[in-house]
C-alpha positions in Angstrom: 13.7 12.0 -20.6 14.4 11.6 -16.9 12.3 9.0 -15.0 10.1 10.3 -12.2 10.0 9.4 -8.5 6.7 9.7 -6.7 6.3 10.6 -3.0 2.9 9.7 -1.6 1.5 11.0 1.7 -1.8 9.6 3.0 -4.1 12.2 4.7 -6.2 9.8 6.7 -5.6 6.6 8.6 -7.6 4.4 6.1 -5.4 5.4 3.3 -2.3 4.9 5.4 -3.4 1.3 6.1 -4.0 0.7 2.4 -0.6 1.9 1.5 1.1 -0.2 4.2 -0.7 -3.3 3.1 0.1 -2.6 -0.6 3.8 -2.2 0.3 3.8 -5.5 2.1 1.9 -7.4 -0.7 4.4 -6.0 -3.3 7.3 -7.4 -1.2 5.6 -10.7 -0.8 4.9 -11.0 -4.6 8.5 -10.1 -5.3 10.1 -12.7 -2.9 7.7 -15.6 -3.2 8.4 -16.7 -6.8 12.2 -16.6 -6.3 14.0 -20.0 -6.2 16.2 -19.1 -3.2 15.8 -19.9 0.5 16.7 -16.3 1.4 13.8 -15.0 -0.7 11.6 -17.6 1.0 12.7 -16.3 4.4 11.9 -12.7 3.4 8.5 -13.8 2.0 7.7 -15.5 5.3 8.6 -12.4 7.3 6.4 -10.2 5.0 3.5 -12.7 5.3 3.7 -12.4 9.1 3.7 -8.6 8.9 0.5 -8.8 6.7 -1.2 -11.2 9.1 -0.3 -8.9 12.1 -1.6 -5.8 10.3 -4.8 -7.5 9.4 -5.3 -8.5 13.1 -6.9 -5.1 13.6 -10.7 -5.8 14.1 -11.8 -2.8 12.0 -9.9 -3.4 8.7 -12.5 -5.7 7.3 -15.3 -3.2 8.0 -13.2 -0.3 6.8 -12.6 -2.0 3.4 -16.3 -2.8 3.0 -17.3 0.8 4.0 -14.8 2.3 1.5 -16.0 0.1 -1.3 -19.6 1.0 -0.5 -18.7 4.7 -0.5 -16.9 4.4 -3.9 -19.7 2.4 -5.4 -22.2 5.1 -4.4 -20.0 7.9 -5.5 -19.2 6.4 -8.9 -22.8 5.3 -9.5 -23.9 9.0 -9.1 -21.8 10.0 -12.1 -23.1 7.3 -14.5 -25.4 9.7 -16.4 -22.8 12.6 -16.5 -22.1 13.7 -20.0 -18.6 12.6 -21.2 -18.4 9.7 -18.8 -17.1 6.4 -20.3 -20.0 4.2 -19.3 -18.4 0.9 -20.3 -15.4 1.6 -18.2 -17.5 2.8 -15.3 -19.6 -0.3 -15.5 -16.4 -2.4 -15.4 -15.1 -0.6 -12.3 -18.4 -0.9 -10.5 -18.4 -4.6 -11.3 -14.9 -5.0 -9.9 -15.9 -3.2 -6.7 -19.0 -5.3 -6.1 -17.1 -8.6 -6.8 -14.4 -7.5 -4.4 -17.0 -6.6 -1.7 -18.5 -10.1 -2.1 -15.1 -11.7 -1.7 -14.3 -9.8 1.5 -17.8 -10.5 2.9 -17.3 -14.2 2.2 -14.3 -14.3 4.7 -15.4 -15.7 8.0 -14.1 -13.8 11.1 -11.1 -11.6 11.1 -9.0 -11.2 7.9 -5.9 -13.4 8.0 -7.1 -15.3 11.1 -6.0 -18.7 9.7 -2.5 -17.4 9.2 -2.3 -16.3 12.8 -3.5 -19.8 14.0 -0.7 -21.6 12.2 1.7 -23.2 14.7 4.5 -23.1 12.1 4.0 -19.4 11.3 3.7 -18.6 15.0 7.0 -20.4 15.8 8.7 -18.2 13.2 7.0 -15.1 14.5 8.1 -15.7 18.1 11.7 -15.8 17.1 11.6 -13.0 14.5 12.0 -10.3 17.2 15.3 -11.7 18.2 18.3 -10.5 16.1 19.4 -13.6 14.2 16.6 -15.5 15.8 15.8 -17.5 12.6 19.0 -19.6 12.7 18.8 -23.3 12.4 19.2 -24.1 16.1 16.3 -21.7 16.9 14.0 -23.0 14.3 14.9 -26.5 13.1 11.4 -26.9 11.5 12.0 -23.8 9.4 15.4 -25.2 8.4 13.7 -28.3 7.2 11.0 -26.4 5.4 13.6 -24.2 3.6 15.4 -27.4 2.5 12.4 -28.5 0.4 12.3 -27.9 -3.3 11.1 -24.6 -4.7 7.9 -26.1 -6.1 7.0 -27.6 -2.7 7.6 -24.2 -1.0 5.5 -22.5 -3.7 2.6 -24.9 -3.0 2.6 -23.9 0.7 3.0 -20.2 -0.2 0.0 -20.4 -2.5 -2.1 -21.8 0.4 -1.1 -19.0 2.7 -1.5 -16.4 0.0 -5.1 -17.6 -0.7 -6.0 -16.6 2.8 -5.4 -13.0 2.0 -5.9 -12.9 -1.8 -9.2 -11.1 -1.5 -7.6 -8.4 0.7 -4.8 -7.9 -1.8 -7.3 -7.4 -4.6 -9.4 -5.0 -2.6 -6.4 -2.9 -1.6 -5.1 -2.8 -5.2 -8.6 -1.8 -6.4 -9.1 1.0 -3.9 -5.6 2.4 -4.3 -5.9 2.4 -8.1 -9.2 4.4 -7.8 -7.5 6.9 -5.4 -4.4 7.4 -7.5 -6.4 7.9 -10.7 -9.1 10.1 -9.1 -7.5 13.3 -10.4 -5.2 14.8 -13.0 -1.6 15.9 -12.2 -1.0 19.7 -12.2 2.4 21.5 -12.4 3.3 23.6 -9.4 6.3 25.5 -8.1 7.7 25.6 -4.6 9.4 28.9 -3.7 12.6 28.4 -1.9 11.7 24.7 -1.6 8.4 25.3 0.2 4.8 24.8 -1.0 1.5 25.0 0.8 -2.1 24.5 -0.3 -5.5 24.7 1.3 -7.9 21.8 0.9 -11.5 22.1 0.0 -13.9 21.9 3.0 -15.9 18.7 3.3 -14.0 16.9 0.5 -12.8 13.3 1.1 -9.1 13.8 0.5 -7.2 10.6 0.5 -3.6 11.4 -0.3 -1.1 13.8 -1.9 1.3 12.7 -4.6 4.4 14.6 -5.5 6.3 13.9 -8.8 10.0 14.8 -9.1 12.6 13.8 -11.7 14.9 11.1 -10.3 18.0 13.2 -11.0 16.7 16.2 -9.0 18.5 14.8 -5.9 15.7 16.0 -3.7 13.0 14.3 -1.6 9.6 15.7 -0.7 8.7 15.9 3.0 4.9 16.1 3.1 2.7 16.9 6.1 -1.0 17.7 6.1 -4.4 17.4 7.7 -8.0 18.1 6.9 -7.5 21.8 6.0 -4.1 22.1 4.3 -0.9 20.4 3.5 2.6 21.5 3.0 5.6 20.2 1.1 9.3 20.9 2.0 11.9 19.8 -0.6 14.9 18.5 1.1 18.4 18.0 -0.1 21.6 16.5 1.4 25.2 16.2 0.1 26.1 13.0 1.9 22.7 11.5 3.1 23.4 13.2 6.4 21.9 16.4 7.9 19.3 17.1 5.2 18.0 20.6 4.9 15.3 22.5 2.9 16.6 23.6 -0.4 16.7 27.3 -1.2 15.9 26.7 -4.9 12.6 27.2 -6.6 11.4 23.7 -7.5 9.0 22.8 -10.3 7.1 19.5 -9.5 4.0 17.6 -10.4 1.1 17.4 -7.9 -1.9 15.2 -7.4 -4.4 15.9 -4.7 -6.4 12.6 -4.7 -10.1 13.2 -3.7 -12.7 10.5 -4.1 
């Protein structure tokens, strides 16, 4: 059976931020454990991207508001027939623990990372092509020459600064992605459009295609509707909308 590839399109700014943070945390967790200075360099660059993204003053309040909203929404269905109460109780406990961890962070998220002289020295040179060479950043060169275990200890300290954010992002995205059941749809001549229910809190659209379909989904949408164009290309240049009818899986994530 062919593996599936998932295309996700956030339909609001909050979900867009969650997906970007998740993307960065995944990269950091991939590079950090690797015993190689090149992976350590990549992990540092991702850590700086995380710190910069978290510099937005409203992200902390947005995370807390979203968890408050999900807590209230899920609590309302506790007495609904057929609901797995034990699982719901576990989810609500995770939300409240994550809220507590975020509230326990003083000031802006990731502020201590942005105050680090070492990380700032790397950041200042990162915008220059090749700016991380030894003559630009001799302190980084020394740091990279340490043993893998020594670098890991430092990475663990930095990671702890944003661990609560990582857990909150994973929790919220998991709730969003599992808020609905996938339906099978068909795009006529490579195009599909669907209206969205008025007043619903739509977070994202997910499109599922077989990896061997040689197509990608170009998704656009707003509060009232979304559309999907299935694009193909022979040589990765000049993509165009396919003229074929395409069967695909669809999730409209509402929570």
